[in-house]
PDB file of the backbone (N, CA, C, O) and the ligand in Angstrom, with CONECT records:
HET     ZN  A 101       1
ATOM      1  N   MET A   1       0.262  -0.825  -1.394  1.00  0.00           N
ATOM      2  CA  MET A   1       0.472   0.123  -0.384  1.00  0.00           C
ATOM      3  C   MET A   1      -0.419  -0.237   0.805  1.00  0.00           C
ATOM      4  O   MET A   1      -1.564  -0.651   0.627  1.00  0.00           O
ATOM      5  N   ASN A   2       0.108  -0.077   2.003  1.00  0.00           N
ATOM      6  CA  ASN A   2      -0.729  -0.453   3.202  1.00  0.00           C
ATOM      7  C   ASN A   2      -1.368   0.869   3.652  1.00  0.00           C
ATOM      8  O   ASN A   2      -1.042   1.980   3.231  1.00  0.00           O
ATOM      9  N   GLY A   3      -2.333   0.604   4.574  1.00  0.00           N
ATOM     10  CA  GLY A   3      -3.106   1.720   5.048  1.00  0.00           C
ATOM     11  C   GLY A   3      -2.253   2.830   5.800  1.00  0.00           C
ATOM     12  O   GLY A   3      -2.547   4.025   5.794  1.00  0.00           O
ATOM     13  N   PHE A   4      -1.144   2.268   6.458  1.00  0.00           N
ATOM     14  CA  PHE A   4      -0.448   3.288   7.182  1.00  0.00           C
ATOM     15  C   PHE A   4       0.299   4.224   6.169  1.00  0.00           C
ATOM     16  O   PHE A   4       0.334   5.431   6.405  1.00  0.00           O
ATOM     17  N   LYS A   5       0.840   3.758   5.157  1.00  0.00           N
ATOM     18  CA  LYS A   5       1.444   4.649   4.180  1.00  0.00           C
ATOM     19  C   LYS A   5       0.463   5.599   3.580  1.00  0.00           C
ATOM     20  O   LYS A   5       0.758   6.775   3.367  1.00  0.00           O
ATOM     21  N   PHE A   6      -0.734   5.074   3.302  1.00  0.00           N
ATOM     22  CA  PHE A   6      -1.736   5.888   2.697  1.00  0.00           C
ATOM     23  C   PHE A   6      -2.102   7.099   3.646  1.00  0.00           C
ATOM     24  O   PHE A   6      -2.133   8.257   3.229  1.00  0.00           O
ATOM     25  N   VAL A   7      -2.367   6.758   4.909  1.00  0.00           N
ATOM     26  CA  VAL A   7      -2.659   7.808   5.833  1.00  0.00           C
ATOM     27  C   VAL A   7      -1.512   8.791   6.124  1.00  0.00           C
ATOM     28  O   VAL A   7      -1.724   9.973   6.394  1.00  0.00           O
ATOM     29  N   ALA A   8      -0.314   8.254   6.057  1.00  0.00           N
ATOM     30  CA  ALA A   8       0.885   9.114   6.254  1.00  0.00           C
ATOM     31  C   ALA A   8       1.025  10.179   5.163  1.00  0.00           C
ATOM     32  O   ALA A   8       1.356  11.330   5.447  1.00  0.00           O
ATOM     33  N   VAL A   9       0.767   9.780   3.913  1.00  0.00           N
ATOM     34  CA  VAL A   9       0.768  10.714   2.760  1.00  0.00           C
ATOM     35  C   VAL A   9      -0.487  11.672   2.843  1.00  0.00           C
ATOM     36  O   VAL A   9      -0.358  12.887   2.694  1.00  0.00           O
ATOM     37  N   VAL A  10      -1.583  11.130   3.063  1.00  0.00           N
ATOM     38  CA  VAL A  10      -2.817  12.030   3.128  1.00  0.00           C
ATOM     39  C   VAL A  10      -2.713  13.085   4.164  1.00  0.00           C
ATOM     40  O   VAL A  10      -3.194  14.205   3.994  1.00  0.00           O
ATOM     41  N   ARG A  11      -2.027  12.695   5.335  1.00  0.00           N
ATOM     42  CA  ARG A  11      -1.926  13.657   6.444  1.00  0.00           C
ATOM     43  C   ARG A  11      -1.043  14.862   6.089  1.00  0.00           C
ATOM     44  O   ARG A  11      -1.156  15.902   6.739  1.00  0.00           O
ATOM     45  N   LYS A  12      -0.182  14.758   5.093  1.00  0.00           N
ATOM     46  CA  LYS A  12       0.598  15.868   4.678  1.00  0.00           C
ATOM     47  C   LYS A  12      -0.199  16.883   4.000  1.00  0.00           C
ATOM     48  O   LYS A  12       0.316  17.986   3.813  1.00  0.00           O
ATOM     49  N   TYR A  13      -1.420  16.648   3.598  1.00  0.00           N
ATOM     50  CA  TYR A  13      -2.219  17.562   2.900  1.00  0.00           C
ATOM     51  C   TYR A  13      -3.513  17.885   3.810  1.00  0.00           C
ATOM     52  O   TYR A  13      -4.641  17.492   3.513  1.00  0.00           O
ATOM     53  N   LYS A  14      -3.224  18.610   4.897  1.00  0.00           N
ATOM     54  CA  LYS A  14      -4.285  18.897   5.823  1.00  0.00           C
ATOM     55  C   LYS A  14      -5.177  20.042   5.380  1.00  0.00           C
ATOM     56  O   LYS A  14      -6.257  20.257   5.930  1.00  0.00           O
ATOM     57  N   LYS A  15      -4.720  20.755   4.402  1.00  0.00           N
ATOM     58  CA  LYS A  15      -5.442  21.878   3.989  1.00  0.00           C
ATOM     59  C   LYS A  15      -5.346  22.065   2.434  1.00  0.00           C
ATOM     60  O   LYS A  15      -4.258  21.910   1.880  1.00  0.00           O
ATOM     61  N   CYS A  16      -6.387  22.370   1.780  1.00  0.00           N
ATOM     62  CA  CYS A  16      -6.274  22.735   0.302  1.00  0.00           C
ATOM     63  C   CYS A  16      -5.416  23.950   0.131  1.00  0.00           C
ATOM     64  O   CYS A  16      -5.683  25.013   0.690  1.00  0.00           O
ATOM     65  N   PRO A  17      -4.385  23.776  -0.649  1.00  0.00           N
ATOM     66  CA  PRO A  17      -3.527  25.000  -0.882  1.00  0.00           C
ATOM     67  C   PRO A  17      -4.212  26.167  -1.813  1.00  0.00           C
ATOM     68  O   PRO A  17      -3.708  27.279  -1.967  1.00  0.00           O
ATOM     69  N   GLN A  18      -5.314  25.778  -2.346  1.00  0.00           N
ATOM     70  CA  GLN A  18      -6.009  26.668  -3.194  1.00  0.00           C
ATOM     71  C   GLN A  18      -7.033  27.467  -2.469  1.00  0.00           C
ATOM     72  O   GLN A  18      -7.031  28.692  -2.591  1.00  0.00           O
ATOM     73  N   CYS A  19      -7.925  26.846  -1.709  1.00  0.00           N
ATOM     74  CA  CYS A  19      -8.943  27.572  -1.021  1.00  0.00           C
ATOM     75  C   CYS A  19      -8.851  27.503   0.465  1.00  0.00           C
ATOM     76  O   CYS A  19      -9.593  28.205   1.153  1.00  0.00           O
ATOM     77  N   GLY A  20      -7.916  26.636   1.033  1.00  0.00           N
ATOM     78  CA  GLY A  20      -7.631  26.642   2.505  1.00  0.00           C
ATOM     79  C   GLY A  20      -8.655  25.810   3.306  1.00  0.00           C
ATOM     80  O   GLY A  20      -8.654  25.898   4.534  1.00  0.00           O
ATOM     81  N   VAL A  21      -9.532  25.003   2.662  1.00  0.00           N
ATOM     82  CA  VAL A  21     -10.492  24.252   3.373  1.00  0.00           C
ATOM     83  C   VAL A  21      -9.713  23.044   4.010  1.00  0.00           C
ATOM     84  O   VAL A  21      -8.702  22.592   3.471  1.00  0.00           O
ATOM     85  N   SER A  22     -10.223  22.546   5.170  1.00  0.00           N
ATOM     86  CA  SER A  22      -9.593  21.481   5.862  1.00  0.00           C
ATOM     87  C   SER A  22      -9.924  20.137   5.242  1.00  0.00           C
ATOM     88  O   SER A  22     -10.992  19.955   4.658  1.00  0.00           O
ATOM     89  N   TRP A  23      -8.980  19.180   5.377  1.00  0.00           N
ATOM     90  CA  TRP A  23      -9.165  17.856   4.796  1.00  0.00           C
ATOM     91  C   TRP A  23     -10.193  17.089   5.685  1.00  0.00           C
ATOM     92  O   TRP A  23     -10.628  16.013   5.273  1.00  0.00           O
ATOM     93  N   LYS A  24     -10.593  17.581   6.861  1.00  0.00           N
ATOM     94  CA  LYS A  24     -11.692  16.878   7.572  1.00  0.00           C
ATOM     95  C   LYS A  24     -13.056  17.213   7.018  1.00  0.00           C
ATOM     96  O   LYS A  24     -14.013  16.509   7.342  1.00  0.00           O
ATOM     97  N   THR A  25     -13.204  18.207   6.230  1.00  0.00           N
ATOM     98  CA  THR A  25     -14.510  18.480   5.690  1.00  0.00           C
ATOM     99  C   THR A  25     -14.741  17.546   4.479  1.00  0.00           C
ATOM    100  O   THR A  25     -13.822  16.887   3.992  1.00  0.00           O
ATOM    101  N   THR A  26     -15.946  17.522   4.040  1.00  0.00           N
ATOM    102  CA  THR A  26     -16.272  16.716   2.852  1.00  0.00           C
ATOM    103  C   THR A  26     -15.887  17.354   1.603  1.00  0.00           C
ATOM    104  O   THR A  26     -16.058  16.761   0.538  1.00  0.00           O
ATOM    105  N   ASP A  27     -15.363  18.559   1.656  1.00  0.00           N
ATOM    106  CA  ASP A  27     -14.975  19.284   0.431  1.00  0.00           C
ATOM    107  C   ASP A  27     -13.729  18.644  -0.199  1.00  0.00           C
ATOM    108  O   ASP A  27     -13.484  18.784  -1.397  1.00  0.00           O
ATOM    109  N   MET A  28     -12.919  17.913   0.662  1.00  0.00           N
ATOM    110  CA  MET A  28     -11.748  17.273   0.117  1.00  0.00           C
ATOM    111  C   MET A  28     -11.852  15.829   0.062  1.00  0.00           C
ATOM    112  O   MET A  28     -12.507  15.254   0.931  1.00  0.00           O
ATOM    113  N   TYR A  29     -11.246  15.138  -0.917  1.00  0.00           N
ATOM    114  CA  TYR A  29     -11.325  13.725  -1.020  1.00  0.00           C
ATOM    115  C   TYR A  29     -10.040  13.087  -1.195  1.00  0.00           C
ATOM    116  O   TYR A  29      -9.115  13.732  -1.689  1.00  0.00           O
ATOM    117  N   GLN A  30      -9.884  11.826  -0.822  1.00  0.00           N
ATOM    118  CA  GLN A  30      -8.597  11.034  -0.976  1.00  0.00           C
ATOM    119  C   GLN A  30      -9.011   9.707  -1.526  1.00  0.00           C
ATOM    120  O   GLN A  30      -9.969   9.065  -1.096  1.00  0.00           O
ATOM    121  N   GLU A  31      -8.229   9.338  -2.503  1.00  0.00           N
ATOM    122  CA  GLU A  31      -8.548   8.081  -3.269  1.00  0.00           C
ATOM    123  C   GLU A  31      -7.253   7.354  -3.551  1.00  0.00           C
ATOM    124  O   GLU A  31      -6.242   7.951  -3.922  1.00  0.00           O
ATOM    125  N   LEU A  32      -7.314   6.012  -3.360  1.00  0.00           N
ATOM    126  CA  LEU A  32      -6.272   5.150  -3.685  1.00  0.00           C
ATOM    127  C   LEU A  32      -6.607   4.224  -4.799  1.00  0.00           C
ATOM    128  O   LEU A  32      -7.559   3.446  -4.737  1.00  0.00           O
ATOM    129  N   LYS A  33      -5.784   4.325  -5.849  1.00  0.00           N
ATOM    130  CA  LYS A  33      -6.097   3.474  -7.000  1.00  0.00           C
ATOM    131  C   LYS A  33      -4.794   3.125  -7.779  1.00  0.00           C
ATOM    132  O   LYS A  33      -4.070   4.027  -8.199  1.00  0.00           O
ATOM    133  N   ASP A  34      -4.511   1.847  -7.964  1.00  0.00           N
ATOM    134  CA  ASP A  34      -3.346   1.441  -8.743  1.00  0.00           C
ATOM    135  C   ASP A  34      -2.148   2.083  -8.090  1.00  0.00           C
ATOM    136  O   ASP A  34      -1.308   2.646  -8.793  1.00  0.00           O
ATOM    137  N   GLU A  35      -2.025   2.024  -6.751  1.00  0.00           N
ATOM    138  CA  GLU A  35      -0.903   2.602  -5.997  1.00  0.00           C
ATOM    139  C   GLU A  35      -0.641   4.011  -6.122  1.00  0.00           C
ATOM    140  O   GLU A  35       0.438   4.507  -5.795  1.00  0.00           O
ATOM    141  N   VAL A  36      -1.663   4.700  -6.616  1.00  0.00           N
ATOM    142  CA  VAL A  36      -1.481   6.180  -6.783  1.00  0.00           C
ATOM    143  C   VAL A  36      -2.581   6.799  -5.874  1.00  0.00           C
ATOM    144  O   VAL A  36      -3.746   6.414  -5.967  1.00  0.00           O
ATOM    145  N   ILE A  37      -2.198   7.768  -4.989  1.00  0.00           N
ATOM    146  CA  ILE A  37      -3.126   8.518  -4.196  1.00  0.00           C
ATOM    147  C   ILE A  37      -3.482   9.742  -4.878  1.00  0.00           C
ATOM    148  O   ILE A  37      -2.626  10.541  -5.256  1.00  0.00           O
ATOM    149  N   THR A  38      -4.759   9.914  -5.050  1.00  0.00           N
ATOM    150  CA  THR A  38      -5.275  11.193  -5.527  1.00  0.00           C
ATOM    151  C   THR A  38      -5.966  11.965  -4.499  1.00  0.00           C
ATOM    152  O   THR A  38      -6.951  11.503  -3.923  1.00  0.00           O
ATOM    153  N   ILE A  39      -5.463  13.194  -4.229  1.00  0.00           N
ATOM    154  CA  ILE A  39      -6.018  14.088  -3.186  1.00  0.00           C
ATOM    155  C   ILE A  39      -6.522  15.331  -3.932  1.00  0.00           C
ATOM    156  O   ILE A  39      -5.818  15.937  -4.740  1.00  0.00           O
ATOM    157  N   GLY A  40      -7.714  15.660  -3.633  1.00  0.00           N
ATOM    158  CA  GLY A  40      -8.345  16.759  -4.340  1.00  0.00           C
ATOM    159  C   GLY A  40      -9.343  17.464  -3.497  1.00  0.00           C
ATOM    160  O   GLY A  40      -9.640  17.084  -2.364  1.00  0.00           O
ATOM    161  N   CYS A  41      -9.886  18.572  -4.124  1.00  0.00           N
ATOM    162  CA  CYS A  41     -10.821  19.447  -3.406  1.00  0.00           C
ATOM    163  C   CYS A  41     -11.882  19.890  -4.393  1.00  0.00           C
ATOM    164  O   CYS A  41     -11.626  20.028  -5.589  1.00  0.00           O
ATOM    165  N   LYS A  42     -13.006  20.096  -3.899  1.00  0.00           N
ATOM    166  CA  LYS A  42     -14.152  20.528  -4.759  1.00  0.00           C
ATOM    167  C   LYS A  42     -13.933  21.792  -5.512  1.00  0.00           C
ATOM    168  O   LYS A  42     -14.569  22.081  -6.526  1.00  0.00           O
ATOM    169  N   CYS A  43     -12.940  22.589  -4.937  1.00  0.00           N
ATOM    170  CA  CYS A  43     -12.632  23.853  -5.718  1.00  0.00           C
ATOM    171  C   CYS A  43     -11.895  23.585  -6.955  1.00  0.00           C
ATOM    172  O   CYS A  43     -11.736  24.504  -7.759  1.00  0.00           O
ATOM    173  N   GLY A  44     -11.412  22.370  -7.194  1.00  0.00           N
ATOM    174  CA  GLY A  44     -10.738  22.122  -8.442  1.00  0.00           C
ATOM    175  C   GLY A  44      -9.275  21.732  -8.265  1.00  0.00           C
ATOM    176  O   GLY A  44      -8.672  21.190  -9.191  1.00  0.00           O
ATOM    177  N   TRP A  45      -8.717  21.982  -7.151  1.00  0.00           N
ATOM    178  CA  TRP A  45      -7.379  21.588  -6.789  1.00  0.00           C
ATOM    179  C   TRP A  45      -7.215  20.054  -6.683  1.00  0.00           C
ATOM    180  O   TRP A  45      -8.028  19.371  -6.059  1.00  0.00           O
ATOM    181  N   GLN A  46      -6.120  19.526  -7.321  1.00  0.00           N
ATOM    182  CA  GLN A  46      -5.949  18.106  -7.251  1.00  0.00           C
ATOM    183  C   GLN A  46      -4.423  17.731  -7.388  1.00  0.00           C
ATOM    184  O   GLN A  46      -3.672  18.387  -8.111  1.00  0.00           O
ATOM    185  N   ILE A  47      -4.005  16.642  -6.657  1.00  0.00           N
ATOM    186  CA  ILE A  47      -2.618  16.261  -6.755  1.00  0.00           C
ATOM    187  C   ILE A  47      -2.657  14.707  -6.752  1.00  0.00           C
ATOM    188  O   ILE A  47      -3.507  14.077  -6.123  1.00  0.00           O
ATOM    189  N   ARG A  48      -1.701  14.146  -7.480  1.00  0.00           N
ATOM    190  CA  ARG A  48      -1.579  12.704  -7.519  1.00  0.00           C
ATOM    191  C   ARG A  48      -0.195  12.353  -7.129  1.00  0.00           C
ATOM    192  O   ARG A  48       0.745  12.794  -7.789  1.00  0.00           O
ATOM    193  N   VAL A  49       0.005  11.549  -6.046  1.00  0.00           N
ATOM    194  CA  VAL A  49       1.232  11.127  -5.559  1.00  0.00           C
ATOM    195  C   VAL A  49       1.342   9.623  -5.293  1.00  0.00           C
ATOM    196  O   VAL A  49       0.328   8.930  -5.208  1.00  0.00           O
ATOM    197  N   ASP A  50       2.586   9.113  -5.161  1.00  0.00           N
ATOM    198  CA  ASP A  50       2.737   7.771  -4.773  1.00  0.00           C
ATOM    199  C   ASP A  50       2.934   7.581  -3.332  1.00  0.00           C
ATOM    200  O   ASP A  50       2.783   8.535  -2.569  1.00  0.00           O
ATOM    201  N   GLU A  51       3.273   6.371  -2.888  1.00  0.00           N
ATOM    202  CA  GLU A  51       3.344   6.170  -1.416  1.00  0.00           C
ATOM    203  C   GLU A  51       4.425   6.875  -0.733  1.00  0.00           C
ATOM    204  O   GLU A  51       4.425   6.927   0.497  1.00  0.00           O
ATOM    205  N   ASN A  52       5.427   7.472  -1.489  1.00  0.00           N
ATOM    206  CA  ASN A  52       6.479   8.241  -0.983  1.00  0.00           C
ATOM    207  C   ASN A  52       6.195   9.785  -1.202  1.00  0.00           C
ATOM    208  O   ASN A  52       7.092  10.623  -1.111  1.00  0.00           O
ATOM    209  N   ASN A  53       4.976  10.075  -1.475  1.00  0.00           N
ATOM    210  CA  ASN A  53       4.589  11.495  -1.645  1.00  0.00           C
ATOM    211  C   ASN A  53       5.300  12.104  -2.776  1.00  0.00           C
ATOM    212  O   ASN A  53       5.499  13.318  -2.815  1.00  0.00           O
ATOM    213  N   LYS A  54       5.698  11.283  -3.719  1.00  0.00           N
ATOM    214  CA  LYS A  54       6.299  11.952  -4.986  1.00  0.00           C
ATOM    215  C   LYS A  54       5.127  12.063  -6.083  1.00  0.00           C
ATOM    216  O   LYS A  54       4.288  11.193  -6.317  1.00  0.00           O
ATOM    217  N   LYS A  55       5.243  13.272  -6.681  1.00  0.00           N
ATOM    218  CA  LYS A  55       4.204  13.491  -7.683  1.00  0.00           C
ATOM    219  C   LYS A  55       4.072  12.432  -8.819  1.00  0.00           C
ATOM    220  O   LYS A  55       5.083  11.919  -9.299  1.00  0.00           O
ATOM    221  N   VAL A  56       2.980  12.149  -9.193  1.00  0.00           N
ATOM    222  CA  VAL A  56       2.661  11.240 -10.283  1.00  0.00           C
ATOM    223  C   VAL A  56       1.927  12.028 -11.412  1.00  0.00           C
ATOM    224  O   VAL A  56       1.092  12.893 -11.146  1.00  0.00           O
ATOM    225  N   LYS A  57       2.263  11.703 -12.631  1.00  0.00           N
ATOM    226  CA  LYS A  57       1.535  12.435 -13.639  1.00  0.00           C
ATOM    227  C   LYS A  57       0.131  11.944 -13.837  1.00  0.00           C
ATOM    228  O   LYS A  57      -0.600  12.483 -14.669  1.00  0.00           O
TER     229      LYS A  57
HETATM  230 ZN    ZN A 101      -9.921  23.785  -2.375  1.00  0.00          ZN2+
END
């Protein structure tokens, strides 16, 4: 996955759907590992998606 795809997916999650915090804060994190993007928040919310923004188990 290239950086553009990573950013394109990450930008779809600008706010935590659980607590509403912005992705620009340090409360949210984005990780790329084995072609899976993990986006999460310190409040406990987390999602794992592939480069097409499809959910991964
Ligand atoms: Zn949150």
